Wavefront OBJ file of the C-alpha trace (Angstrom):
o trace
v -0.118 -0.074 0.048
v 1.432 3.534 -1.109
v 0.151 6.676 0.614
v -3.566 4.509 1.131
v -3.754 3.112 -1.996
v -3.811 -0.646 -2.055
v -1.496 -1.905 -5.182
v -1.431 -5.187 -6.582
v 2.102 -6.765 -6.108
v 1.407 -10.285 -6.980
v 3.014 -10.807 -10.505
v 0.083 -10.351 -13.480
v -1.218 -13.905 -14.152
v -3.139 -12.973 -17.067
v -6.066 -15.162 -16.904
v -8.864 -13.609 -17.735
v -12.953 -13.869 -16.485
v -15.832 -11.799 -16.250
v -16.232 -8.516 -15.478
v -16.017 -8.317 -11.707
v -18.793 -6.265 -9.733
v -19.010 -3.505 -7.181
v -17.447 -0.302 -9.272
v -16.516 -2.511 -12.291
v -20.247 -3.834 -12.708
v -20.947 -0.292 -15.334
v -18.273 -1.916 -17.898
v -20.282 -4.995 -17.462
v -23.230 -4.029 -20.435
v -20.288 -4.036 -23.071
v -17.604 -5.734 -22.148
v -17.605 -9.654 -20.972
v -13.692 -9.891 -20.825
v -11.542 -8.463 -17.663
v -8.034 -8.489 -16.709
v -6.064 -6.972 -14.124
v -1.967 -6.010 -14.873
v -0.604 -4.461 -11.109
v -4.134 -3.646 -10.360
v -4.731 -1.482 -13.800
v -8.286 -2.832 -15.326
v -8.531 -3.928 -18.466
v -11.512 -5.079 -20.506
v -12.222 -6.287 -23.663
v -15.785 -6.694 -26.042
v -16.802 -10.363 -26.250
v -15.840 -10.844 -30.029
v -12.561 -9.302 -28.912
v -9.837 -12.729 -29.344
v -8.896 -13.533 -26.074
v -5.121 -14.082 -27.109
v -5.116 -10.622 -28.978
v -6.731 -9.370 -25.344
v -4.244 -11.248 -23.212
v -1.299 -10.060 -25.206
v -2.196 -6.720 -24.769
v -2.173 -7.093 -21.052
v 0.941 -8.682 -21.493
v 3.133 -5.489 -23.486
v 1.520 -3.207 -20.118
v 2.954 -6.029 -18.083
v 6.396 -6.033 -19.883
v 6.415 -1.598 -20.089
v 5.255 -1.606 -16.042
v 8.084 -4.963 -14.711
v 10.436 -4.312 -17.860
v 13.088 -6.183 -16.162
v 9.930 -9.089 -15.487
v 11.028 -9.420 -11.527
v 7.631 -9.537 -11.044
v 7.152 -6.274 -9.478
v 6.748 -2.822 -10.997
v 9.365 -0.251 -11.433
v 8.180 2.832 -10.742
v 5.395 2.326 -8.115
v 4.986 5.377 -7.925
v 3.774 5.579 -12.074
v 1.465 2.636 -10.731
v 0.179 4.001 -8.089
v -0.716 7.342 -9.713
v -2.353 5.148 -12.455
v -4.110 2.865 -10.292
v -5.606 5.805 -7.932
v -6.734 7.535 -11.201
v -8.886 4.235 -12.585
v -6.521 4.012 -15.513
v -7.412 1.682 -17.780
v -7.473 -0.547 -21.059
v -10.224 -1.765 -23.619
v -9.920 -4.233 -26.415
v -13.204 -4.587 -28.880
v -13.114 -6.057 -32.116
v -12.347 -2.895 -34.737
v -12.401 1.002 -34.881
v -16.515 0.637 -36.128
v -16.755 -1.633 -32.708
v -14.959 1.052 -30.171
v -16.923 3.811 -32.093
v -20.355 2.329 -31.642
v -19.132 1.958 -27.248
v -20.816 4.168 -24.680
v -18.392 5.859 -22.992
v -20.957 7.822 -20.939
v -21.686 5.132 -19.326
v -18.647 4.141 -17.581
v -17.544 7.814 -17.797
v -20.030 9.147 -15.549
v -19.429 6.457 -12.820
v -15.931 8.498 -12.818
v -13.805 6.295 -15.569
v -11.934 9.343 -17.731
v -8.767 7.643 -18.011
v -8.904 4.924 -20.463
v -6.982 3.989 -23.737
v -8.581 2.337 -26.684
v -7.099 -0.287 -28.472
v -8.509 -2.532 -31.944
v -7.804 -6.448 -31.737
v -7.449 -5.720 -35.964
v -4.347 -3.737 -34.472
v -3.599 -6.000 -32.589
v -0.174 -8.527 -32.740
v -1.092 -8.700 -36.449
v 1.823 -10.492 -37.956
v 2.984 -10.852 -41.433
v 5.449 -8.360 -40.379
v 2.560 -5.200 -40.192
v 3.893 -3.024 -36.438
v 1.856 -4.076 -33.911
v -0.067 -1.050 -32.324
v 0.139 -2.284 -28.600
v 2.860 -1.141 -28.423
v 1.875 2.651 -29.150
v -1.680 2.485 -26.706
v -0.763 0.771 -24.163
v 2.414 3.362 -24.027
v -0.256 6.156 -24.114
v -1.866 4.486 -21.267
v 1.627 5.443 -19.151
v 2.943 8.044 -20.355
v -0.189 10.420 -20.641
v -1.636 8.441 -17.076
v 1.384 8.075 -15.103
v 4.389 9.544 -16.046
v 2.535 13.397 -16.830
v 0.341 13.137 -13.363
v 2.979 11.073 -11.677
v 5.838 13.783 -12.391
v 3.873 16.814 -13.614
v 7.004 19.229 -13.810
v 8.693 17.123 -16.146
v 6.273 15.079 -18.143
v 3.450 16.933 -17.587
v 1.302 17.570 -20.959
v 1.270 21.597 -20.982
v 3.533 23.665 -21.650
v 6.474 24.336 -19.382
v 7.500 21.282 -18.501
v 10.754 19.182 -19.274
v 8.659 17.117 -21.730
v 6.733 20.510 -23.225
v 10.163 22.026 -23.862
v 11.076 19.340 -25.698
v 8.379 18.675 -28.178
v 8.495 22.824 -29.102
v 12.584 21.884 -30.339
v 11.176 18.686 -31.964
v 8.093 20.403 -33.817
v 10.631 23.739 -34.450
v 7.678 25.952 -32.548
v 5.400 26.225 -29.809
v 2.253 25.797 -31.823
v -1.393 25.188 -29.497
v -3.330 24.339 -32.795
v -1.164 22.371 -35.634
v 0.130 24.599 -38.113
v -0.446 24.357 -41.866
v 2.923 24.037 -42.384
v 5.705 23.241 -40.193
v 9.441 24.501 -39.778
v 11.655 23.009 -42.399
v 14.133 21.699 -39.576
v 11.654 20.165 -37.562
v 11.827 15.993 -36.681
v 8.253 15.857 -35.384
v 5.300 16.918 -37.317
v 1.863 15.233 -36.707
v -0.265 17.018 -38.672
v -3.807 15.364 -37.105
v -5.825 18.762 -36.544
v -7.703 16.870 -33.823
v -4.789 16.606 -31.427
v -4.198 19.515 -28.970
v -1.301 20.308 -27.320
v -1.862 17.685 -24.500
v -2.231 14.965 -27.065
v 0.995 16.163 -29.447
v 2.174 15.663 -26.612
v 1.455 12.325 -25.854
v 2.412 11.303 -29.799
v 6.228 12.126 -29.251
v 6.966 10.770 -26.265
v 5.607 7.676 -27.639
v 7.439 8.282 -31.052
v 11.486 9.166 -29.031
v 10.677 6.097 -26.376
v 9.981 3.744 -29.131
v 12.868 4.859 -31.620
v 14.990 4.252 -28.559
v 13.305 0.880 -27.966
v 14.223 -0.095 -31.531
v 10.487 -0.394 -32.736
v 10.472 2.036 -35.511
v 13.946 0.726 -37.330
v 12.376 -1.943 -40.061
v 13.201 0.515 -43.228
v 9.291 -0.160 -44.153
v 8.709 1.131 -41.352
v 10.281 4.079 -42.163
v 8.637 4.757 -45.278
v 4.721 4.529 -43.221
v 6.332 6.671 -40.384
v 8.808 9.913 -42.330
v 5.504 12.350 -42.967
v 5.409 12.542 -38.918
v 8.629 11.563 -37.569
v 12.454 11.437 -38.655
v 14.886 10.002 -36.115
v 13.606 6.680 -36.475
v 16.265 4.608 -34.070
v 18.329 5.060 -31.120
v 21.311 6.853 -32.811
v 19.167 10.184 -34.584
v 17.244 10.590 -31.266
v 20.163 10.556 -29.193
v 22.480 12.540 -31.381
v 19.253 14.747 -33.193
v 17.398 15.305 -29.907
v 19.680 14.887 -26.753
v 16.997 16.735 -24.610
v 14.385 13.999 -24.780
v 16.586 10.989 -24.776
v 19.066 12.173 -21.342
v 15.127 12.544 -20.500
v 13.658 9.365 -21.259
v 16.715 7.600 -20.209
v 17.440 9.311 -16.722
v 17.369 6.169 -14.179
v 15.419 8.062 -11.490
v 12.119 7.545 -13.781
v 12.823 3.841 -14.624
v 11.043 4.122 -18.002
v 11.094 0.962 -19.807
v 14.731 0.565 -21.470
v 14.058 -2.867 -23.648
v 11.048 -3.377 -26.267
v 8.445 -5.591 -25.108
v 8.210 -8.854 -27.076
v 4.899 -10.647 -25.541
v 6.764 -13.146 -23.458
v 6.492 -11.712 -19.293
v 8.688 -14.035 -18.294
v 8.916 -13.970 -14.673
v 12.297 -15.011 -12.968
v 14.187 -14.281 -16.025
v 15.261 -10.772 -15.762
v 16.128 -9.146 -18.708
v 18.465 -6.820 -16.649
v 19.123 -3.769 -19.062
v 17.593 -1.353 -17.244
v 18.213 2.279 -16.572
v 21.462 2.101 -17.458
v 23.147 6.211 -17.449
v 24.277 7.124 -21.253
v 27.515 8.214 -20.554
v 28.267 10.356 -23.549
v 26.027 12.985 -21.874
v 27.027 12.149 -18.486
v 30.521 12.554 -19.228
v 32.518 15.757 -18.324
v 32.130 19.041 -20.192
v 35.409 19.614 -21.259
v 37.245 22.796 -21.673
v 38.344 24.979 -24.435
v 42.362 26.272 -25.224
v 40.911 29.920 -23.085
v 39.104 28.010 -20.753
v 35.834 27.560 -21.940
v 32.906 25.108 -21.248
v 32.281 22.937 -24.283
v 28.789 23.224 -25.210
v 27.935 20.444 -26.681
v 26.189 18.106 -24.006
v 22.776 20.168 -22.653
v 21.636 18.793 -19.999
v 17.771 18.858 -18.590
v 17.109 19.430 -15.516
v 14.730 17.061 -13.729
v 13.059 18.972 -10.755
v 11.937 15.919 -8.292
v 8.559 14.430 -8.466
v 5.346 16.095 -7.342
v 3.153 13.321 -6.430
v -0.770 14.234 -7.301
l 1 2 3 4 5 6 7 8 9 10 11 12 13 14 15 16 17 18 19 20 21 22 23 24 25 26 27 28 29 30 31 32 33 34 35 36 37 38 39 40 41 42 43 44 45 46 47 48 49 50 51 52 53 54 55 56 57 58 59 60 61 62 63 64 65 66 67 68 69 70 71 72 73 74 75 76 77 78 79 80 81 82 83 84 85 86 87 88 89 90 91 92 93 94 95 96 97 98 99 100 101 102 103 104 105 106 107 108 109 110 111 112 113 114 115 116 117 118 119 120 121 122 123 124 125 126 127 128 129 130 131 132 133 134 135 136 137 138 139 140 141 142 143 144 145 146 147 148 149 150 151 152 153 154 155 156 157 158 159 160 161 162 163 164 165 166 167 168 169 170 171 172 173 174 175 176 177 178 179 180 181 182 183 184 185 186 187 188 189 190 191 192 193 194 195 196 197 198 199 200 201 202 203 204 205 206 207 208 209 210 211 212 213 214 215 216 217 218 219 220 221 222 223 224 225 226 227 228 229 230 231 232 233 234 235 236 237 238 239 240 241 242 243 244 245 246 247 248 249 250 251 252 253 254 255 256 257 258 259 260 261 262 263 264 265 266 267 268 269 270 271 272 273 274 275 276 277 278 279 280 281 282 283 284 285 286 287 288 289 290 291 292 293 294 295 296 297 298 299 300 301 302 303 304
């Protein structure tokens, strides 16, 4: 228990059952499948394949317990997500998601959910698994943004927002008609407001560093929106966000989920600092400090 909030400390077993009663009863009208990962609720409709629903739960567990030792890597982020009733929901496809009556559960206080289509989940045939995106959106926008609002907050002035403004070539409250030529994040969906842009940007940065976007075929698909498709490009072109997301203080994932949560076989590459970013700054012949490193000042967390 942290700050009076009971956390599910037991490792997830990914068993699928019916939607529980109590506060979650409101989901019974539209969902028939349920599981739980570290206290975070997952729901699926009756026509969502159970194997794909389980895959979504495994990806969530791998992101939150990246070394797979059975315990969340950042308990404070879990505490925030549980406190805010964060949840994931799966429907068969986009049309089915649009048909859901979201007011039913939002009226009961469940406002912090992210949807995933079964058609985009572990699609096979070399197609990108959108589960890696939607699950991470929930973790960063609900967990990290609220646990560390001055750092990961999805609002102007946070460290994440400052990185976003650099990546877009300026601070834009609305999507510009045309991004500056030197921008490397150019998401043009006009329905995506500033907080949404923060969510999308950190997703691209994290997954590129973890290797999810490196496939040459993938480059062609994403180049209109994101240019830095691998770790080295993020490290050299966007060093501020690279330093932030690899800072061991925040315990963001350092290994891409592979859909296999193997408890006890620790995949311990976690939270190794990048030596290029913390090496001492050198002085030139005139005794001036080199400006090659641009450290990010990371305030201590403010917990809601």
